[in-house]
C-alpha positions as semicolon CSV with decimal commas, in nm:
position;residue;x (nm);y (nm);z (nm)
1;M;0,452;-0,259;0,462
2;N;0,092;-0,337;0,525
3;W;-0,082;-0,005;0,482
4;D;-0,423;-0,164;0,543
5;R;-0,316;-0,205;0,905
6;V;-0,180;0,147;0,919
7;E;-0,509;0,278;0,784
8;Q;-0,703;0,084;1,047
9;N;-0,486;0,227;1,326
10;W;-0,418;0,570;1,183
11;Q;-0,490;0,748;1,511
12;Q;-0,192;0,571;1,672
13;V;0,039;0,612;1,372
14;K;-0,021;0,973;1,279
15;S;0,174;1,115;1,574
16;N;0,481;0,933;1,441
17;V;0,414;1,074;1,094
18;K;0,385;1,424;1,243
19;V;0,731;1,386;1,399
20;Q;0,878;1,299;1,059
21;W;0,695;1,569;0,861
22;D;0,621;1,856;1,097
23;K;0,473;2,075;0,823
24;L;0,175;1,837;0,803
25;T;-0,110;1,979;1,005
26;D;-0,367;1,782;1,202
27;D;-0,612;1,859;0,922
28;H;-0,369;1,713;0,665
29;L;-0,325;1,403;0,878
30;D;-0,700;1,358;0,913
31;K;-0,741;1,382;0,536
32;I;-0,456;1,136;0,475
33;S;-0,649;0,879;0,684
34;G;-0,369;0,625;0,667
35;K;-0,357;0,608;0,289
36;R;-0,002;0,590;0,162
37;E;-0,073;0,766;-0,167
38;H;-0,234;1,055;0,022
39;L;0,070;1,081;0,249
40;V;0,301;1,094;-0,052
41;A;0,086;1,366;-0,212
42;K;0,081;1,577;0,106
43;V;0,457;1,544;0,153
44;Q;0,502;1,646;-0,210
45;D;0,272;1,946;-0,167
46;C;0,382;2,071;0,175
47;Y;0,753;2,031;0,111
48;S;0,751;2,137;-0,255
49;V;0,930;1,825;-0,374
50;K;0,879;1,607;-0,678
51;K;0,670;1,293;-0,646
52;E;0,981;1,075;-0,668
53;E;1,135;1,257;-0,371
54;A;0,815;1,230;-0,168
55;E;0,801;0,856;-0,248
56;R;1,163;0,820;-0,138
57;Q;1,095;0,999;0,190
58;V;0,793;0,782;0,267
59;K;0,985;0,466;0,178
60;N;1,272;0,570;0,405
61;W;1,023;0,643;0,684
62;E;0,867;0,298;0,638
63;E;1,206;0,129;0,653
64;S;1,313;0,318;0,964
65;N;0,984;0,263;1,148
66;H;0,932;-0,111;1,144
67;D;0,836;-0,083;1,511
68;V;0,539;0,139;1,422
69;F;0,415;-0,120;1,176
70;A;0,479;-0,404;1,421
71;E;0,284;-0,223;1,694
72;T;0,005;-0,157;1,448
73;A;-0,008;-0,524;1,355
74;A;-0,022;-0,618;1,724
75;E;-0,311;-0,376;1,781
76;V;-0,502;-0,525;1,490
77;K;-0,447;-0,878;1,620
78;K;-0,564;-0,772;1,965
79;Y;-0,874;-0,604;1,823
80;V;-0,959;-0,902;1,602
81;G;-0,921;-1,134;1,901
82;I;-1,159;-0,923;2,110
83;S;-1,420;-0,895;1,836
84;R;-1,425;-1,272;1,785
85;Q;-1,506;-1,345;2,149
């Protein structure tokens, strides 16, 4: 997964994250800012699970949401194309 792209397009991705982890508040999502390690930490904290479990959940989410990452990559390509014109 390319989390640099996710970070750049966090506003589009965070609604999908909220569906997966509904205990994460909008404030949590703003603080995560597309950073994978912050997402893992918030999942660990909000769901009272060990770091390994939080990592597993995020990895499973990544694997089941390839479309989110593909859409994010397409948005980045579109943005880069516009900015180069």
